[in-house]
C-alpha positions as CSV (number, residue, x, y, z in Angstrom):
1,X,-8.7,-21.5,-43.6
2,X,-5.7,-19.2,-42.4
3,X,-8.0,-16.5,-43.0
4,X,-10.4,-17.8,-40.5
5,X,-7.6,-18.4,-37.9
6,X,-6.5,-15.4,-38.1
7,X,-10.2,-13.9,-37.3
8,X,-10.4,-15.8,-34.4
9,X,-7.2,-14.6,-32.7
10,X,-7.9,-11.3,-33.3
11,X,-11.7,-11.8,-31.9
12,X,-10.2,-13.9,-28.7
13,X,-7.7,-10.8,-28.6
14,X,-10.1,-8.0,-28.6
15,X,-12.5,-9.9,-25.7
16,X,-9.4,-10.2,-23.9
17,X,-8.9,-6.8,-24.2
18,X,-12.7,-5.4,-24.0
19,X,-12.4,-7.8,-20.3
20,X,-9.5,-6.2,-19.5
21,X,-10.9,-2.3,-19.9
22,X,-13.8,-3.1,-17.4
23,X,-11.7,-4.3,-14.9
24,X,-9.5,-1.6,-15.5
25,X,-12.7,0.1,-14.7
26,X,-14.0,-1.4,-12.4
27,X,-10.5,-0.3,-10.0
28,X,-10.6,3.3,-10.9
29,X,-14.3,2.8,-9.9
30,X,-13.8,1.5,-6.0
31,X,-10.6,3.9,-6.5
32,X,-12.4,7.0,-6.7
33,X,-15.1,5.2,-4.1
34,X,-12.1,5.4,-1.9
35,X,-10.7,8.7,-2.0
36,X,-13.9,10.1,-1.4
37,X,-14.1,9.0,1.8
38,X,-10.5,9.4,2.8
39,X,-11.8,13.5,1.9
40,X,-14.2,13.3,3.9
41,X,-12.3,11.7,6.8
42,X,-10.2,14.7,6.0
43,X,-13.0,17.5,6.3
44,X,-14.5,15.5,10.0
45,X,-10.7,15.5,11.2
46,X,-10.1,19.7,10.5
47,X,-13.4,20.1,12.0
48,X,-12.1,18.5,15.5
49,X,-9.5,20.1,15.6
50,X,-10.9,23.4,15.0
51,X,-13.7,23.7,17.3
52,X,-11.6,21.2,19.9
53,X,-14.2,19.9,22.7
54,X,-13.5,21.7,26.2
55,X,-10.6,19.8,28.8
56,X,-10.6,19.1,32.6
57,X,-7.9,20.7,34.6
58,X,-5.9,18.1,36.4
59,X,-4.3,18.8,39.3
60,X,-4.8,19.5,43.1
61,X,-7.2,22.1,43.8
62,X,-7.3,24.1,47.4
63,X,-10.6,25.1,48.4
64,X,-9.5,29.1,50.3
65,X,-12.1,29.5,53.5
């Protein structure tokens, strides 16, 4: 009877461990996607800095005739 109880405990602990491992895998998968998205945004920002749009001049324009 004690052996059965011990085996049941081990199986329950094993199942809990497997579920925890699966949860960790899911979290890591989501983090990988988030990190990839961050790098995509960083690439876009770097690209925008390398090719800035032309700026319009500010100030008073004096027309000479």
